[in-house]
PDB file of N, CA, C, O and CB in Angstrom:
ATOM      1  N   MET A   1      57.268  79.864 118.260  1.00  0.00           N
ATOM      2  CA  MET A   1      56.560  80.135 116.891  1.00  0.00           C
ATOM      3  C   MET A   1      56.094  78.210 116.781  1.00  0.00           C
ATOM      4  O   MET A   1      56.840  77.254 116.994  1.00  0.00           O
ATOM      5  CB  MET A   1      57.962  81.003 115.305  1.00  0.00           C
ATOM      6  N   THR A   2      55.024  78.206 116.487  1.00  0.00           N
ATOM      7  CA  THR A   2      54.345  76.984 116.708  1.00  0.00           C
ATOM      8  C   THR A   2      53.726  76.110 115.912  1.00  0.00           C
ATOM      9  O   THR A   2      53.458  76.674 114.851  1.00  0.00           O
ATOM     10  CB  THR A   2      53.614  77.156 117.358  1.00  0.00           C
ATOM     11  N   HIS A   3      53.212  74.496 115.929  1.00  0.00           N
ATOM     12  CA  HIS A   3      53.353  73.952 114.342  1.00  0.00           C
ATOM     13  C   HIS A   3      51.917  73.073 114.982  1.00  0.00           C
ATOM     14  O   HIS A   3      51.838  72.277 115.918  1.00  0.00           O
ATOM     15  CB  HIS A   3      55.225  72.843 113.621  1.00  0.00           C
ATOM     16  N   ARG A   4      50.694  73.691 113.879  1.00  0.00           N
ATOM     17  CA  ARG A   4      49.155  73.102 114.117  1.00  0.00           C
ATOM     18  C   ARG A   4      48.887  72.445 113.183  1.00  0.00           C
ATOM     19  O   ARG A   4      47.821  71.844 113.320  1.00  0.00           O
ATOM     20  CB  ARG A   4      48.013  73.998 114.261  1.00  0.00           C
ATOM     21  N   THR A   5      49.514  72.245 112.040  1.00  0.00           N
ATOM     22  CA  THR A   5      49.297  71.696 110.767  1.00  0.00           C
ATOM     23  C   THR A   5      48.817  70.481 110.786  1.00  0.00           C
ATOM     24  O   THR A   5      47.770  70.355 110.151  1.00  0.00           O
ATOM     25  CB  THR A   5      50.339  71.684 110.034  1.00  0.00           C
ATOM     26  N   GLU A   6      49.334  69.291 111.433  1.00  0.00           N
ATOM     27  CA  GLU A   6      49.007  68.386 112.222  1.00  0.00           C
ATOM     28  C   GLU A   6      48.285  68.132 113.176  1.00  0.00           C
ATOM     29  O   GLU A   6      48.638  68.879 114.088  1.00  0.00           O
ATOM     30  CB  GLU A   6      49.597  68.159 112.487  1.00  0.00           C
ATOM     31  N   PRO A   7      47.291  67.362 113.562  1.00  0.00           N
ATOM     32  CA  PRO A   7      47.273  66.991 115.209  1.00  0.00           C
ATOM     33  C   PRO A   7      48.040  67.441 116.035  1.00  0.00           C
ATOM     34  O   PRO A   7      49.045  67.927 115.518  1.00  0.00           O
ATOM     35  CB  PRO A   7      47.458  65.793 115.536  1.00  0.00           C
ATOM     36  N   PHE A   8      47.998  67.499 117.268  1.00  0.00           N
ATOM     37  CA  PHE A   8      49.218  66.793 118.559  1.00  0.00           C
ATOM     38  C   PHE A   8      49.414  65.659 118.467  1.00  0.00           C
ATOM     39  O   PHE A   8      50.585  65.290 118.381  1.00  0.00           O
ATOM     40  CB  PHE A   8      48.914  66.791 120.068  1.00  0.00           C
ATOM     41  N   GLU A   9      48.115  64.480 118.446  1.00  0.00           N
ATOM     42  CA  GLU A   9      49.066  63.372 118.412  1.00  0.00           C
ATOM     43  C   GLU A   9      49.376  62.918 117.792  1.00  0.00           C
ATOM     44  O   GLU A   9      49.992  61.894 118.087  1.00  0.00           O
ATOM     45  CB  GLU A   9      49.047  62.651 118.780  1.00  0.00           C
ATOM     46  N   ALA A  10      49.149  63.437 115.893  1.00  0.00           N
ATOM     47  CA  ALA A  10      50.132  62.913 115.308  1.00  0.00           C
ATOM     48  C   ALA A  10      51.757  63.491 115.200  1.00  0.00           C
ATOM     49  O   ALA A  10      52.644  62.911 114.573  1.00  0.00           O
ATOM     50  CB  ALA A  10      49.582  62.794 114.207  1.00  0.00           C
ATOM     51  N   LEU A  11      51.922  64.760 115.958  1.00  0.00           N
ATOM     52  CA  LEU A  11      53.621  65.003 115.974  1.00  0.00           C
ATOM     53  C   LEU A  11      54.030  64.347 117.098  1.00  0.00           C
ATOM     54  O   LEU A  11      55.037  63.646 117.197  1.00  0.00           O
ATOM     55  CB  LEU A  11      54.199  66.606 116.082  1.00  0.00           C
ATOM     56  N   ALA A  12      53.054  64.644 118.123  1.00  0.00           N
ATOM     57  CA  ALA A  12      53.826  63.060 119.247  1.00  0.00           C
ATOM     58  C   ALA A  12      53.778  62.180 118.890  1.00  0.00           C
ATOM     59  O   ALA A  12      53.990  61.555 119.930  1.00  0.00           O
ATOM     60  CB  ALA A  12      53.386  62.506 120.518  1.00  0.00           C
ATOM     61  N   GLU A  13      53.651  61.427 118.127  1.00  0.00           N
ATOM     62  CA  GLU A  13      53.416  60.512 117.720  1.00  0.00           C
ATOM     63  C   GLU A  13      55.137  60.078 116.971  1.00  0.00           C
ATOM     64  O   GLU A  13      55.921  59.154 117.188  1.00  0.00           O
ATOM     65  CB  GLU A  13      52.056  60.738 116.917  1.00  0.00           C
ATOM     66  N   LEU A  14      55.156  60.913 116.317  1.00  0.00           N
ATOM     67  CA  LEU A  14      56.409  60.969 115.184  1.00  0.00           C
ATOM     68  C   LEU A  14      57.416  61.791 116.052  1.00  0.00           C
ATOM     69  O   LEU A  14      58.572  61.594 115.677  1.00  0.00           O
ATOM     70  CB  LEU A  14      56.005  61.856 113.504  1.00  0.00           C
ATOM     71  N   VAL A  15      57.363  62.229 116.586  1.00  0.00           N
ATOM     72  CA  VAL A  15      58.500  63.070 117.405  1.00  0.00           C
ATOM     73  C   VAL A  15      59.098  61.744 118.901  1.00  0.00           C
ATOM     74  O   VAL A  15      60.204  61.850 119.430  1.00  0.00           O
ATOM     75  CB  VAL A  15      57.457  64.970 118.233  1.00  0.00           C
ATOM     76  N   GLY A  16      58.135  60.708 119.265  1.00  0.00           N
ATOM     77  CA  GLY A  16      58.226  59.976 119.504  1.00  0.00           C
ATOM     78  C   GLY A  16      58.944  59.056 119.334  1.00  0.00           C
ATOM     79  O   GLY A  16      59.891  58.794 120.075  1.00  0.00           O
ATOM     80  N   ARG A  17      58.593  58.354 118.247  1.00  0.00           N
ATOM     81  CA  ARG A  17      59.263  57.348 116.590  1.00  0.00           C
ATOM     82  C   ARG A  17      60.311  58.006 116.587  1.00  0.00           C
ATOM     83  O   ARG A  17      61.064  57.276 117.232  1.00  0.00           O
ATOM     84  CB  ARG A  17      58.439  57.433 114.778  1.00  0.00           C
ATOM     85  N   ALA A  18      60.923  58.953 116.283  1.00  0.00           N
ATOM     86  CA  ALA A  18      62.332  60.060 116.124  1.00  0.00           C
ATOM     87  C   ALA A  18      62.802  59.194 117.583  1.00  0.00           C
ATOM     88  O   ALA A  18      63.514  58.247 117.246  1.00  0.00           O
ATOM     89  CB  ALA A  18      62.019  62.398 116.259  1.00  0.00           C
ATOM     90  N   ALA A  19      62.630  59.240 118.913  1.00  0.00           N
ATOM     91  CA  ALA A  19      63.731  59.128 119.710  1.00  0.00           C
ATOM     92  C   ALA A  19      63.448  57.807 119.484  1.00  0.00           C
ATOM     93  O   ALA A  19      64.228  57.219 118.735  1.00  0.00           O
ATOM     94  CB  ALA A  19      63.880  59.764 121.149  1.00  0.00           C
ATOM     95  N   GLU A  20      62.755  57.343 119.831  1.00  0.00           N
ATOM     96  CA  GLU A  20      62.743  55.586 119.795  1.00  0.00           C
ATOM     97  C   GLU A  20      64.135  55.199 118.553  1.00  0.00           C
ATOM     98  O   GLU A  20      65.312  54.873 118.702  1.00  0.00           O
ATOM     99  CB  GLU A  20      60.719  54.834 119.019  1.00  0.00           C
ATOM    100  N   SER A  21      63.412  55.400 117.559  1.00  0.00           N
ATOM    101  CA  SER A  21      65.099  55.106 116.386  1.00  0.00           C
ATOM    102  C   SER A  21      66.484  55.031 117.410  1.00  0.00           C
ATOM    103  O   SER A  21      67.095  54.106 117.946  1.00  0.00           O
ATOM    104  CB  SER A  21      65.534  56.934 115.002  1.00  0.00           C
ATOM    105  N   LEU A  22      66.661  56.806 117.369  1.00  0.00           N
ATOM    106  CA  LEU A  22      67.969  56.830 117.285  1.00  0.00           C
ATOM    107  C   LEU A  22      68.728  56.327 119.092  1.00  0.00           C
ATOM    108  O   LEU A  22      69.802  56.766 119.503  1.00  0.00           O
ATOM    109  CB  LEU A  22      68.300  58.530 116.654  1.00  0.00           C
ATOM    110  N   ARG A  23      67.955  55.493 119.757  1.00  0.00           N
ATOM    111  CA  ARG A  23      67.785  54.946 121.194  1.00  0.00           C
ATOM    112  C   ARG A  23      68.406  53.364 120.729  1.00  0.00           C
ATOM    113  O   ARG A  23      69.056  52.571 121.410  1.00  0.00           O
ATOM    114  CB  ARG A  23      65.881  55.016 121.907  1.00  0.00           C
ATOM    115  N   GLN A  24      68.005  53.271 119.518  1.00  0.00           N
ATOM    116  CA  GLN A  24      68.004  51.765 118.794  1.00  0.00           C
ATOM    117  C   GLN A  24      69.308  51.713 117.724  1.00  0.00           C
ATOM    118  O   GLN A  24      69.457  50.727 117.002  1.00  0.00           O
ATOM    119  CB  GLN A  24      66.380  51.489 117.816  1.00  0.00           C
ATOM    120  N   GLY A  25      70.235  52.848 117.682  1.00  0.00           N
ATOM    121  CA  GLY A  25      71.231  53.145 116.924  1.00  0.00           C
ATOM    122  C   GLY A  25      70.896  54.019 115.702  1.00  0.00           C
ATOM    123  O   GLY A  25      71.967  54.472 115.299  1.00  0.00           O
ATOM    124  N   ASN A  26      69.831  54.476 114.899  1.00  0.00           N
ATOM    125  CA  ASN A  26      70.048  55.365 114.376  1.00  0.00           C
ATOM    126  C   ASN A  26      70.663  55.530 113.968  1.00  0.00           C
ATOM    127  O   ASN A  26      71.518  55.249 114.808  1.00  0.00           O
ATOM    128  CB  ASN A  26      70.000  55.917 114.598  1.00  0.00           C
ATOM    129  N   ARG A  27      71.491  56.027 112.659  1.00  0.00           N
ATOM    130  CA  ARG A  27      73.069  56.062 111.888  1.00  0.00           C
ATOM    131  C   ARG A  27      72.940  57.724 111.761  1.00  0.00           C
ATOM    132  O   ARG A  27      73.997  58.346 111.864  1.00  0.00           O
ATOM    133  CB  ARG A  27      73.291  55.009 109.988  1.00  0.00           C
ATOM    134  N   ARG A  28      71.582  58.558 111.520  1.00  0.00           N
ATOM    135  CA  ARG A  28      71.794  59.950 111.600  1.00  0.00           C
ATOM    136  C   ARG A  28      71.515  60.579 112.009  1.00  0.00           C
ATOM    137  O   ARG A  28      70.727  61.485 111.736  1.00  0.00           O
ATOM    138  CB  ARG A  28      71.764  60.464 111.120  1.00  0.00           C
ATOM    139  N   ALA A  29      72.575  60.094 113.579  1.00  0.00           N
ATOM    140  CA  ALA A  29      73.046  61.212 114.149  1.00  0.00           C
ATOM    141  C   ALA A  29      74.176  60.626 114.203  1.00  0.00           C
ATOM    142  O   ALA A  29      74.495  59.450 114.027  1.00  0.00           O
ATOM    143  CB  ALA A  29      72.474  61.803 115.341  1.00  0.00           C
ATOM    144  N   ASP A  30      74.985  61.905 114.561  1.00  0.00           N
ATOM    145  CA  ASP A  30      76.090  61.144 115.154  1.00  0.00           C
ATOM    146  C   ASP A  30      76.232  60.441 116.949  1.00  0.00           C
ATOM    147  O   ASP A  30      75.398  60.931 117.711  1.00  0.00           O
ATOM    148  CB  ASP A  30      77.195  62.200 114.910  1.00  0.00           C
ATOM    149  N   ASP A  31      76.929  59.677 117.411  1.00  0.00           N
ATOM    150  CA  ASP A  31      76.982  59.061 118.520  1.00  0.00           C
ATOM    151  C   ASP A  31      77.050  59.259 119.417  1.00  0.00           C
ATOM    152  O   ASP A  31      76.735  58.369 120.207  1.00  0.00           O
ATOM    153  CB  ASP A  31      77.425  58.587 118.634  1.00  0.00           C
ATOM    154  N   GLN A  32      77.499  60.538 119.926  1.00  0.00           N
ATOM    155  CA  GLN A  32      77.552  61.875 121.316  1.00  0.00           C
ATOM    156  C   GLN A  32      76.238  62.135 120.767  1.00  0.00           C
ATOM    157  O   GLN A  32      75.745  62.623 121.784  1.00  0.00           O
ATOM    158  CB  GLN A  32      78.932  63.541 121.371  1.00  0.00           C
ATOM    159  N   LEU A  33      75.322  62.170 119.926  1.00  0.00           N
ATOM    160  CA  LEU A  33      74.399  63.380 119.898  1.00  0.00           C
ATOM    161  C   LEU A  33      73.099  62.576 119.976  1.00  0.00           C
ATOM    162  O   LEU A  33      72.019  63.165 119.935  1.00  0.00           O
ATOM    163  CB  LEU A  33      74.535  64.440 118.491  1.00  0.00           C
ATOM    164  N   ARG A  34      73.207  60.683 120.133  1.00  0.00           N
ATOM    165  CA  ARG A  34      72.479  60.250 120.222  1.00  0.00           C
ATOM    166  C   ARG A  34      71.015  59.999 121.795  1.00  0.00           C
ATOM    167  O   ARG A  34      69.799  60.167 121.880  1.00  0.00           O
ATOM    168  CB  ARG A  34      73.240  59.548 119.685  1.00  0.00           C
ATOM    169  N   ASP A  35      71.742  59.694 122.405  1.00  0.00           N
ATOM    170  CA  ASP A  35      71.563  60.255 123.729  1.00  0.00           C
ATOM    171  C   ASP A  35      70.818  61.288 124.038  1.00  0.00           C
ATOM    172  O   ASP A  35      69.708  61.073 124.524  1.00  0.00           O
ATOM    173  CB  ASP A  35      72.560  60.557 124.178  1.00  0.00           C
ATOM    174  N   PRO A  36      71.288  62.685 123.815  1.00  0.00           N
ATOM    175  CA  PRO A  36      70.269  63.945 124.129  1.00  0.00           C
ATOM    176  C   PRO A  36      69.412  64.478 122.939  1.00  0.00           C
ATOM    177  O   PRO A  36      68.715  65.481 122.790  1.00  0.00           O
ATOM    178  CB  PRO A  36      71.125  65.236 124.638  1.00  0.00           C
ATOM    179  N   LEU A  37      69.712  63.495 122.211  1.00  0.00           N
ATOM    180  CA  LEU A  37      68.457  64.073 121.186  1.00  0.00           C
ATOM    181  C   LEU A  37      67.714  63.141 121.298  1.00  0.00           C
ATOM    182  O   LEU A  37      66.527  63.466 121.284  1.00  0.00           O
ATOM    183  CB  LEU A  37      68.663  64.379 119.612  1.00  0.00           C
ATOM    184  N   ALA A  38      67.904  62.163 121.399  1.00  0.00           N
ATOM    185  CA  ALA A  38      66.528  61.674 121.852  1.00  0.00           C
ATOM    186  C   ALA A  38      65.871  61.719 123.059  1.00  0.00           C
ATOM    187  O   ALA A  38      64.706  61.322 123.028  1.00  0.00           O
ATOM    188  CB  ALA A  38      66.458  60.577 121.681  1.00  0.00           C
ATOM    189  N   LYS A  39      66.373  62.157 124.280  1.00  0.00           N
ATOM    190  CA  LYS A  39      65.739  62.868 125.846  1.00  0.00           C
ATOM    191  C   LYS A  39      65.129  64.135 125.362  1.00  0.00           C
ATOM    192  O   LYS A  39      64.124  64.582 125.915  1.00  0.00           O
ATOM    193  CB  LYS A  39      67.067  63.323 127.213  1.00  0.00           C
ATOM    194  N   TRP A  40      65.812  64.865 124.135  1.00  0.00           N
ATOM    195  CA  TRP A  40      64.947  66.320 124.082  1.00  0.00           C
ATOM    196  C   TRP A  40      63.783  65.801 123.394  1.00  0.00           C
ATOM    197  O   TRP A  40      62.933  65.501 124.232  1.00  0.00           O
ATOM    198  CB  TRP A  40      65.685  67.739 123.176  1.00  0.00           C
ATOM    199  N   LEU A  41      63.223  65.467 121.673  1.00  0.00           N
ATOM    200  CA  LEU A  41      62.778  64.137 121.468  1.00  0.00           C
ATOM    201  C   LEU A  41      61.594  63.960 122.031  1.00  0.00           C
ATOM    202  O   LEU A  41      60.530  64.424 121.622  1.00  0.00           O
ATOM    203  CB  LEU A  41      63.623  63.190 121.920  1.00  0.00           C
ATOM    204  N   GLU A  42      61.879  62.840 123.602  1.00  0.00           N
ATOM    205  CA  GLU A  42      60.675  61.710 124.115  1.00  0.00           C
ATOM    206  C   GLU A  42      60.104  63.164 125.506  1.00  0.00           C
ATOM    207  O   GLU A  42      59.163  62.964 126.274  1.00  0.00           O
ATOM    208  CB  GLU A  42      61.651  59.478 125.051  1.00  0.00           C
ATOM    209  N   ASP A  43      60.972  64.546 125.500  1.00  0.00           N
ATOM    210  CA  ASP A  43      60.186  65.780 125.621  1.00  0.00           C
ATOM    211  C   ASP A  43      59.280  66.640 125.332  1.00  0.00           C
ATOM    212  O   ASP A  43      58.383  67.206 125.957  1.00  0.00           O
ATOM    213  CB  ASP A  43      60.498  66.212 125.589  1.00  0.00           C
ATOM    214  N   ALA A  44      59.828  66.643 123.833  1.00  0.00           N
ATOM    215  CA  ALA A  44      59.517  67.364 122.890  1.00  0.00           C
ATOM    216  C   ALA A  44      57.654  66.617 122.286  1.00  0.00           C
ATOM    217  O   ALA A  44      56.765  67.272 121.743  1.00  0.00           O
ATOM    218  CB  ALA A  44      61.013  67.263 121.762  1.00  0.00           C
ATOM    219  N   ALA A  45      57.626  65.242 122.620  1.00  0.00           N
ATOM    220  CA  ALA A  45      56.277  64.576 122.145  1.00  0.00           C
ATOM    221  C   ALA A  45      55.299  64.774 123.074  1.00  0.00           C
ATOM    222  O   ALA A  45      54.214  64.405 122.624  1.00  0.00           O
ATOM    223  CB  ALA A  45      56.346  63.088 121.908  1.00  0.00           C
ATOM    224  N   ALA A  46      55.203  65.394 124.676  1.00  0.00           N
ATOM    225  CA  ALA A  46      54.790  65.457 125.302  1.00  0.00           C
ATOM    226  C   ALA A  46      53.866  66.573 124.876  1.00  0.00           C
ATOM    227  O   ALA A  46      52.641  66.488 124.791  1.00  0.00           O
ATOM    228  CB  ALA A  46      55.477  65.329 126.122  1.00  0.00           C
ATOM    229  N   GLY A  47      54.822  67.931 124.546  1.00  0.00           N
ATOM    230  CA  GLY A  47      54.279  69.659 123.827  1.00  0.00           C
ATOM    231  C   GLY A  47      54.369  70.287 125.322  1.00  0.00           C
ATOM    232  O   GLY A  47      54.897  69.903 126.365  1.00  0.00           O
ATOM    233  N   ASP A  48      53.721  71.263 125.004  1.00  0.00           N
ATOM    234  CA  ASP A  48      53.795  72.697 125.806  1.00  0.00           C
ATOM    235  C   ASP A  48      53.032  72.153 126.674  1.00  0.00           C
ATOM    236  O   ASP A  48      52.416  71.108 126.884  1.00  0.00           O
ATOM    237  CB  ASP A  48      53.269  74.198 125.179  1.00  0.00           C
ATOM    238  N   ASP A  49      53.383  73.803 127.406  1.00  0.00           N
ATOM    239  CA  ASP A  49      51.594  73.870 128.602  1.00  0.00           C
ATOM    240  C   ASP A  49      50.840  73.674 127.355  1.00  0.00           C
ATOM    241  O   ASP A  49      49.827  72.980 127.269  1.00  0.00           O
ATOM    242  CB  ASP A  49      50.898  75.838 129.722  1.00  0.00           C
ATOM    243  N   LEU A  50      51.258  74.168 126.628  1.00  0.00           N
ATOM    244  CA  LEU A  50      49.511  75.027 125.135  1.00  0.00           C
ATOM    245  C   LEU A  50      48.995  73.644 125.055  1.00  0.00           C
ATOM    246  O   LEU A  50      47.811  73.414 125.303  1.00  0.00           O
ATOM    247  CB  LEU A  50      50.041  75.895 122.663  1.00  0.00           C
ATOM    248  N   GLY A  51      50.031  72.480 124.639  1.00  0.00           N
ATOM    249  CA  GLY A  51      49.243  71.537 123.850  1.00  0.00           C
ATOM    250  C   GLY A  51      50.323  71.828 123.022  1.00  0.00           C
ATOM    251  O   GLY A  51      50.291  72.907 123.615  1.00  0.00           O
ATOM    252  N   VAL A  52      51.506  71.965 122.020  1.00  0.00           N
ATOM    253  CA  VAL A  52      52.152  72.615 121.541  1.00  0.00           C
ATOM    254  C   VAL A  52      53.531  71.921 121.031  1.00  0.00           C
ATOM    255  O   VAL A  52      54.460  72.018 121.833  1.00  0.00           O
ATOM    256  CB  VAL A  52      52.161  73.553 122.329  1.00  0.00           C
ATOM    257  N   ILE A  53      53.711  71.465 120.226  1.00  0.00           N
ATOM    258  CA  ILE A  53      54.868  70.682 120.072  1.00  0.00           C
ATOM    259  C   ILE A  53      55.642  71.133 119.459  1.00  0.00           C
ATOM    260  O   ILE A  53      55.337  71.007 118.273  1.00  0.00           O
ATOM    261  CB  ILE A  53      54.786  69.650 119.659  1.00  0.00           C
ATOM    262  N   ASN A  54      57.055  71.907 119.668  1.00  0.00           N
ATOM    263  CA  ASN A  54      58.074  72.155 118.916  1.00  0.00           C
ATOM    264  C   ASN A  54      58.082  72.250 117.300  1.00  0.00           C
ATOM    265  O   ASN A  54      58.496  71.214 116.779  1.00  0.00           O
ATOM    266  CB  ASN A  54      58.840  71.287 119.306  1.00  0.00           C
ATOM    267  N   PRO A  55      57.834  72.939 116.693  1.00  0.00           N
ATOM    268  CA  PRO A  55      58.031  72.717 115.384  1.00  0.00           C
ATOM    269  C   PRO A  55      59.354  72.420 115.112  1.00  0.00           C
ATOM    270  O   PRO A  55      59.283  71.726 114.098  1.00  0.00           O
ATOM    271  CB  PRO A  55      57.620  73.729 114.650  1.00  0.00           C
ATOM    272  N   TYR A  56      60.783  72.557 115.483  1.00  0.00           N
ATOM    273  CA  TYR A  56      62.156  72.378 115.687  1.00  0.00           C
ATOM    274  C   TYR A  56      62.218  70.697 115.786  1.00  0.00           C
ATOM    275  O   TYR A  56      62.966  69.973 115.129  1.00  0.00           O
ATOM    276  CB  TYR A  56      62.713  73.257 117.087  1.00  0.00           C
ATOM    277  N   ALA A  57      61.351  70.331 116.665  1.00  0.00           N
ATOM    278  CA  ALA A  57      61.499  68.682 117.480  1.00  0.00           C
ATOM    279  C   ALA A  57      61.048  68.262 115.641  1.00  0.00           C
ATOM    280  O   ALA A  57      61.749  67.633 114.848  1.00  0.00           O
ATOM    281  CB  ALA A  57      59.861  68.028 119.406  1.00  0.00           C
ATOM    282  N   VAL A  58      59.574  68.908 115.386  1.00  0.00           N
ATOM    283  CA  VAL A  58      59.230  68.203 114.458  1.00  0.00           C
ATOM    284  C   VAL A  58      59.555  68.269 112.947  1.00  0.00           C
ATOM    285  O   VAL A  58      58.900  67.704 112.071  1.00  0.00           O
ATOM    286  CB  VAL A  58      58.203  68.246 114.629  1.00  0.00           C
ATOM    287  N   ALA A  59      60.372  68.837 112.807  1.00  0.00           N
ATOM    288  CA  ALA A  59      61.847  68.912 111.637  1.00  0.00           C
ATOM    289  C   ALA A  59      63.215  67.733 112.185  1.00  0.00           C
ATOM    290  O   ALA A  59      63.524  66.928 111.306  1.00  0.00           O
ATOM    291  CB  ALA A  59      62.724  70.996 111.749  1.00  0.00           C
ATOM    292  N   VAL A  60      63.874  67.629 113.305  1.00  0.00           N
ATOM    293  CA  VAL A  60      64.445  66.544 113.926  1.00  0.00           C
ATOM    294  C   VAL A  60      63.904  65.326 113.240  1.00  0.00           C
ATOM    295  O   VAL A  60      64.506  64.684 112.379  1.00  0.00           O
ATOM    296  CB  VAL A  60      64.187  66.553 115.397  1.00  0.00           C
ATOM    297  N   ALA A  61      62.622  65.054 113.741  1.00  0.00           N
ATOM    298  CA  ALA A  61      61.869  63.762 113.946  1.00  0.00           C
ATOM    299  C   ALA A  61      61.886  63.415 112.432  1.00  0.00           C
ATOM    300  O   ALA A  61      62.515  62.412 112.094  1.00  0.00           O
ATOM    301  CB  ALA A  61      60.251  63.878 114.715  1.00  0.00           C
ATOM    302  N   ARG A  62      61.229  64.183 111.463  1.00  0.00           N
ATOM    303  CA  ARG A  62      61.195  63.675 110.384  1.00  0.00           C
ATOM    304  C   ARG A  62      62.360  63.426 109.541  1.00  0.00           C
ATOM    305  O   ARG A  62      62.434  62.712 108.541  1.00  0.00           O
ATOM    306  CB  ARG A  62      60.452  64.269 109.878  1.00  0.00           C
ATOM    307  N   ALA A  63      63.578  64.386 110.311  1.00  0.00           N
ATOM    308  CA  ALA A  63      65.074  63.995 109.370  1.00  0.00           C
ATOM    309  C   ALA A  63      65.596  62.744 109.870  1.00  0.00           C
ATOM    310  O   ALA A  63      66.261  62.050 109.101  1.00  0.00           O
ATOM    311  CB  ALA A  63      66.441  65.172 109.537  1.00  0.00           C
ATOM    312  N   VAL A  64      65.356  62.314 111.211  1.00  0.00           N
ATOM    313  CA  VAL A  64      65.596  61.431 111.487  1.00  0.00           C
ATOM    314  C   VAL A  64      64.851  60.408 111.015  1.00  0.00           C
ATOM    315  O   VAL A  64      65.407  59.310 110.966  1.00  0.00           O
ATOM    316  CB  VAL A  64      65.729  61.537 112.425  1.00  0.00           C
ATOM    317  N   LEU A  65      63.910  60.483 110.714  1.00  0.00           N
ATOM    318  CA  LEU A  65      62.871  58.800 110.548  1.00  0.00           C
ATOM    319  C   LEU A  65      63.257  59.197 108.750  1.00  0.00           C
ATOM    320  O   LEU A  65      63.305  58.093 108.207  1.00  0.00           O
ATOM    321  CB  LEU A  65      60.272  58.755 111.287  1.00  0.00           C
ATOM    322  N   MET A  66      63.460  59.994 107.973  1.00  0.00           N
ATOM    323  CA  MET A  66      63.046  59.601 106.506  1.00  0.00           C
ATOM    324  C   MET A  66      63.874  59.139 105.790  1.00  0.00           C
ATOM    325  O   MET A  66      65.056  59.478 105.742  1.00  0.00           O
ATOM    326  CB  MET A  66      62.596  60.509 105.758  1.00  0.00           C
ATOM    327  N   PRO A  67      63.136  58.000 104.919  1.00  0.00           N
ATOM    328  CA  PRO A  67      64.421  57.387 104.541  1.00  0.00           C
ATOM    329  C   PRO A  67      65.063  56.902 103.657  1.00  0.00           C
ATOM    330  O   PRO A  67      66.206  56.500 103.872  1.00  0.00           O
ATOM    331  CB  PRO A  67      64.596  56.781 104.940  1.00  0.00           C
TER     332      PRO A  67
END
């Protein structure tokens, strides 16, 4: 499953912001999950070998950054 409805750069920025938000103490994730989840989002922001961002990472990023 790939996520191509938005440009790679926009998705990478979204996922990267979510990782940073978690590292700064976002309360939407339990304390034990923050660091591993932020690391996963940082890795996902780089995309895969085909330059595609994991759609699950995009969904998690949106949930983390939701107002």
